[in-house]
N, C-alpha and C positions, 0 to 999 in steps of 0.2 A: 490478603487477594492480591494477586499480581497487578492488578490494574487500581488499586486503591489510589496511589497518587493521581494517575489518569482522572478517576472519579471526583478527587477531592478538587483538583485542577478547573475541571469543567461545573462544578457545583455552583458557581457564582455565575455562570453562563445561561442555564436550563434552569428552569422553574422545578422546585423542589416537589411538585406536583405529579411530573412527568414520571411515568413508569420506567424502568429500564428493562429490556428483554435479557433475563439473567441467562436463558440460555444461550442467547447469542454469544456473551461475554464468555461463558465456558468453552465455546469452541472456538474462539479467536486463537490465532496463531499471533505471538507477540512481535514476529520477525516480518509479518507481512498483514499490515493493518490497512484497508483500504478505505476510502470515504463511506462507500456503501456499507462496509461492516458499522463504524460509528453510526450512519443513519438508520440501519437497522437495530443496533443496541439501543441508541437513545429515543427511536421512533421520532426523529427531528427530518425535516425537508433538509435535502440535498446540500443546498448553500448554507444552511446551519452546520451540518456535519464539516462541511470544508472550513469555515472559521473554527469550530471546535477543534480540529486536526492541527492547523497553524497555532491554535493558542496555544496546543499541548507541544507544538516547536518550539514557540517562544519562551515557554517555561520550562524547556528541557526534558519533558517527559517522553516526547517522540523526537526522531530523527525522521527527516524527510529525504525520501529515496526516488530514484527512478529508474524504471527497468526498460529494457528494450526486447520486443517479442519477436519470435519467428513469425512468418506466415501463418504455421500451424498452431499458435496461440502460446506456444512454450515460450519461456523466460531464455534469453539468451546472455542477458548480463545484466547487472545493477548496480548503481554508483548513487551517490549522496547529490550528485549534479551531472546534469546531462554532459557538461565538459568532460567528467569524469570517466564515461563510457567509451569503450574503445571503438574505433574508427570503423570496423568491420567485426562481425561476428559468425561464428558457424553455426549453421541450421541443417535440419535434415528434411529431405524431399522425398516423397515415394516416386520412384521412377520404375514403373511397370511391374510393381511390386515389391522392387529392390528399395533399401533405403540407401540414401545417398549424401554425401555433405556436399555443403554450397557455402562459398563466403559469400555473406551480404553487407553490404554497407549500411552502417549504423543509421546513418539519416534519413534512409529509405524507409525504416521500419517504425512499427508504431511503439510509441512511449507510454508506459503508465504508470500515474504518480502512487505510491505507498508510502507507509509508514512504519516505522520500526520502534518498539518499545526502546527507549534507553534504559540500558541497564546500569545502574549503580546509585 
C-alpha cells in the first residue's frame, strides 16, 4: 500500500481502535494531502490531524508544502516554504466574458498548506 509507511508512523499516535476510512485513503492524491484529508481518513479532530501531518514530516514521510491561490481558487504556485514562492504570479480573471491574464503580488493572495508524500 502506498501509505503503509505513513500509517506505520502514525500508529503510535492514534488508538488502534479507531477505524480508518479506507475509501478516503484510496481517493488520496499523494502529491496533495491536506489536513482535512488526514482528518477524514483517520476520523480525528482537526488539531490531531495537524499533529499527525507534522509528525509525518518529522519522520520524513511527508514534505510540507505551501501553495498560493489566485482569487478564483486555482493554484498559482507551490513551494516547500513561503520564501520559495515567486513574488508575483499570473492569474486569470473574467473580463466581460473574456479571460485575461493579470500579475498579482503573492503576498496579497491566500496561502494554503498541504503535504506531499515523500517518495523514496
